[in-house]
C-alpha positions as CSV (number, residue, x, y, z in Angstrom):
1,M,-14.4,-23.7,-18.2
2,F,-14.5,-19.9,-17.8
3,A,-11.2,-18.1,-17.1
4,Y,-13.0,-14.9,-16.2
5,L,-16.3,-13.1,-16.8
6,I,-16.7,-9.4,-17.5
7,G,-20.2,-8.0,-16.8
8,K,-22.3,-5.8,-14.7
9,I,-23.2,-6.3,-11.0
10,A,-26.9,-7.2,-10.8
11,D,-27.0,-8.3,-7.1
12,V,-24.6,-9.0,-4.3
13,S,-24.8,-10.5,-0.8
14,E,-22.3,-11.7,1.8
15,D,-21.1,-14.6,-0.1
16,N,-22.8,-14.4,-3.6
17,L,-22.6,-12.2,-6.6
18,V,-25.0,-12.1,-9.6
19,L,-23.0,-10.9,-12.6
20,E,-25.0,-10.1,-15.8
21,V,-23.1,-10.9,-18.9
22,N,-24.9,-10.4,-22.2
23,R,-28.3,-10.5,-20.4
24,I,-27.4,-13.8,-18.7
25,G,-27.1,-13.6,-14.7
26,F,-24.3,-15.8,-13.3
27,N,-24.5,-16.7,-9.7
28,I,-21.0,-16.6,-8.4
29,K,-19.7,-17.6,-4.9
30,I,-17.3,-15.0,-3.5
31,P,-15.3,-14.6,-0.4
32,S,-16.8,-12.1,2.0
33,S,-13.6,-10.1,1.8
34,L,-14.5,-9.2,-1.7
35,L,-17.5,-7.1,-0.7
36,S,-15.8,-4.0,0.1
37,A,-13.6,-4.0,-3.1
38,L,-16.6,-4.4,-5.5
39,P,-17.9,-1.5,-7.5
40,G,-21.6,-0.6,-7.1
41,L,-24.6,-2.2,-8.6
42,G,-24.8,-1.7,-12.3
43,E,-21.0,-1.1,-12.6
44,E,-18.8,-3.4,-14.7
45,V,-16.3,-5.7,-13.2
46,K,-13.9,-8.5,-14.2
47,I,-14.2,-11.6,-12.1
48,H,-11.7,-14.4,-12.3
49,T,-13.6,-17.7,-11.9
50,Y,-13.2,-21.3,-10.9
51,T,-15.8,-23.7,-12.2
52,C,-16.8,-26.6,-9.9
53,V,-18.8,-29.4,-11.7
54,R,-20.3,-32.2,-9.7
55,E,-23.1,-34.8,-10.5
56,D,-25.7,-32.7,-8.7
57,S,-24.3,-29.2,-9.1
58,F,-22.6,-26.6,-11.2
59,Q,-21.1,-23.8,-9.3
60,L,-18.9,-20.8,-10.0
61,F,-16.4,-19.3,-7.5
62,G,-15.1,-15.8,-8.3
63,F,-12.2,-13.4,-7.4
64,L,-11.1,-10.0,-8.3
65,T,-7.5,-11.0,-9.0
66,K,-5.9,-13.8,-10.6
67,D,-3.7,-14.1,-7.6
68,D,-6.6,-14.9,-5.4
69,L,-7.8,-17.4,-7.9
70,D,-4.5,-19.1,-8.0
71,M,-4.4,-19.2,-4.2
72,F,-7.9,-20.7,-4.2
73,R,-6.7,-23.4,-6.6
74,L,-3.8,-24.3,-4.3
75,L,-6.1,-24.3,-1.3
76,I,-8.6,-26.8,-2.7
77,T,-5.7,-29.3,-3.4
78,V,-5.3,-29.7,0.3
79,N,-7.1,-32.8,1.7
80,G,-10.0,-31.6,3.8
81,I,-10.5,-28.2,2.1
82,G,-13.0,-28.2,-0.7
83,P,-14.2,-25.1,-2.6
84,K,-16.3,-23.8,0.3
85,G,-13.3,-24.2,2.6
86,G,-10.9,-22.4,0.2
87,L,-13.5,-19.6,0.0
88,A,-13.7,-19.5,3.8
89,V,-10.0,-19.1,4.1
90,L,-9.9,-16.3,1.6
91,S,-12.8,-14.6,3.3
92,V,-10.4,-13.8,6.3
93,L,-7.0,-14.0,4.7
94,S,-5.5,-12.4,1.7
95,A,-3.3,-14.5,-0.6
96,D,-0.3,-12.8,0.8
97,D,-1.5,-13.5,4.4
98,I,-1.9,-17.2,3.5
99,R,1.7,-17.3,1.9
100,M,3.2,-15.7,5.1
101,A,1.3,-18.0,7.4
102,V,2.5,-21.0,5.4
103,L,6.1,-19.8,5.1
104,S,6.2,-19.0,8.8
105,Q,4.3,-22.2,9.8
106,D,1.6,-20.0,11.5
107,A,-1.3,-22.5,11.9
108,K,-3.2,-20.3,14.3
109,T,-3.6,-17.6,11.5
110,I,-5.0,-20.1,9.0
111,A,-7.3,-21.6,11.7
112,K,-9.1,-18.2,12.0
113,A,-11.0,-19.2,8.9
114,P,-14.6,-20.6,9.7
115,G,-14.6,-24.4,9.6
116,I,-10.7,-24.7,9.5
117,G,-9.5,-26.5,12.6
118,A,-6.0,-26.8,13.9
119,K,-5.3,-30.1,12.1
120,T,-6.5,-28.9,8.7
121,A,-4.5,-25.6,9.2
122,Q,-1.3,-27.8,9.7
123,R,-2.1,-29.8,6.7
124,V,-2.4,-26.5,4.6
125,I,1.2,-25.6,5.8
126,L,2.5,-29.1,5.0
127,D,0.9,-29.3,1.5
128,L,1.6,-25.7,0.5
129,K,5.1,-25.0,1.9
130,D,6.8,-26.0,-1.4
131,K,4.2,-24.4,-3.6
132,V,4.4,-20.9,-2.3
133,S,7.5,-18.6,-2.2
134,L,8.6,-15.5,-0.4
135,E,9.1,-13.3,-3.5
136,D,5.3,-13.9,-4.4
137,T,4.5,-11.8,-1.2
138,F,6.3,-8.8,-2.4
139,V,5.4,-7.8,-5.9
140,A,3.0,-8.8,-8.7
141,K,4.3,-11.7,-10.9
142,E,3.6,-9.5,-14.0
143,S,6.2,-6.9,-13.0
144,V,8.9,-6.7,-15.5
145,A,11.3,-4.8,-13.1
146,Y,10.6,-7.6,-10.6
147,S,11.6,-10.2,-13.1
148,A,14.7,-8.3,-14.0
149,N,15.9,-7.9,-10.4
150,L,14.5,-11.1,-8.9
151,S,17.6,-12.9,-7.7
152,G,19.2,-9.9,-5.9
153,L,16.0,-8.6,-4.6
154,T,14.9,-11.9,-3.1
155,E,18.3,-12.6,-1.6
156,S,18.3,-9.2,0.1
157,R,14.8,-9.6,1.4
158,N,15.4,-13.1,2.6
159,E,18.4,-11.9,4.5
160,A,16.4,-9.0,6.0
161,V,13.7,-11.4,7.0
162,E,16.2,-13.7,8.6
163,A,17.9,-10.9,10.5
164,L,14.5,-9.8,12.0
165,T,13.6,-13.3,13.2
166,A,17.0,-13.5,14.8
167,L,16.1,-10.4,16.6
168,G,13.2,-12.1,18.1
169,Y,10.3,-11.0,15.8
170,S,8.0,-13.7,14.4
171,A,8.5,-14.8,10.9
172,T,5.1,-13.4,10.0
173,E,6.0,-9.9,11.5
174,A,9.3,-9.9,9.6
175,L,7.7,-10.8,6.4
176,R,5.1,-8.1,6.7
177,A,7.6,-5.5,7.7
178,V,10.0,-6.2,4.8
179,K,7.0,-6.3,2.4
180,Q,6.1,-2.8,3.4
181,V,9.4,-1.2,2.6
182,E,9.3,1.1,-0.5
183,N,12.0,1.2,-3.0
184,A,13.6,-2.0,-1.6
185,E,15.3,-2.7,-4.9
186,N,17.6,0.2,-4.3
187,M,18.7,-0.8,-0.8
188,D,21.2,-3.2,0.5
189,V,20.5,-5.5,3.3
190,E,21.3,-3.1,6.2
191,E,19.3,-0.3,4.7
192,L,16.4,-2.7,4.2
193,L,16.6,-4.0,7.7
194,K,16.6,-0.5,9.1
195,A,13.6,0.5,6.9
196,A,11.7,-2.7,7.9
197,L,12.2,-2.1,11.6
198,K,10.5,1.2,11.4
199,H,7.4,-0.6,10.3
200,I,7.5,-2.8,13.4
201,L,8.5,-0.2,16.0
């Protein structure tokens, strides 16, 4: 119903934001991780929203970035994870953390979210493994430079991740290290690998 709302922060608590838009206050459920990123009371902010309509309720869920909203939409497609579960996961993990956990089949990381058990975490991995990709963890989808260099950049980073896992590092460690490398688009695989190792050692 609403793609996003732009308004002033009227009130905020651990999991709820009141956003005033044209003198109307919207109650919006938010992940607790959002608290530190929000501006102060009375400040204007843009919140990307998901509307959950049921017979007995009408609820808004909000996020600072469209990437987080997109991840939330993916999470709630998983059997056993409703909007509250999706919010719980995004309260302890960023969208990139979730992608990394799914791609490396790291169920323990996903299970850190309140109310998410081992079986549900495994289900998240099974259901989302074909819906998330490695390149999404590196750069914003809107990046023109990224789009222009996608194939070569992705191949180099994939090879660097594979090399790190062959050295004994976990897939999650490898993904994070490669992601942290700056100017990766100007590096070959060997240079990228050396730079990534500096972030691990």
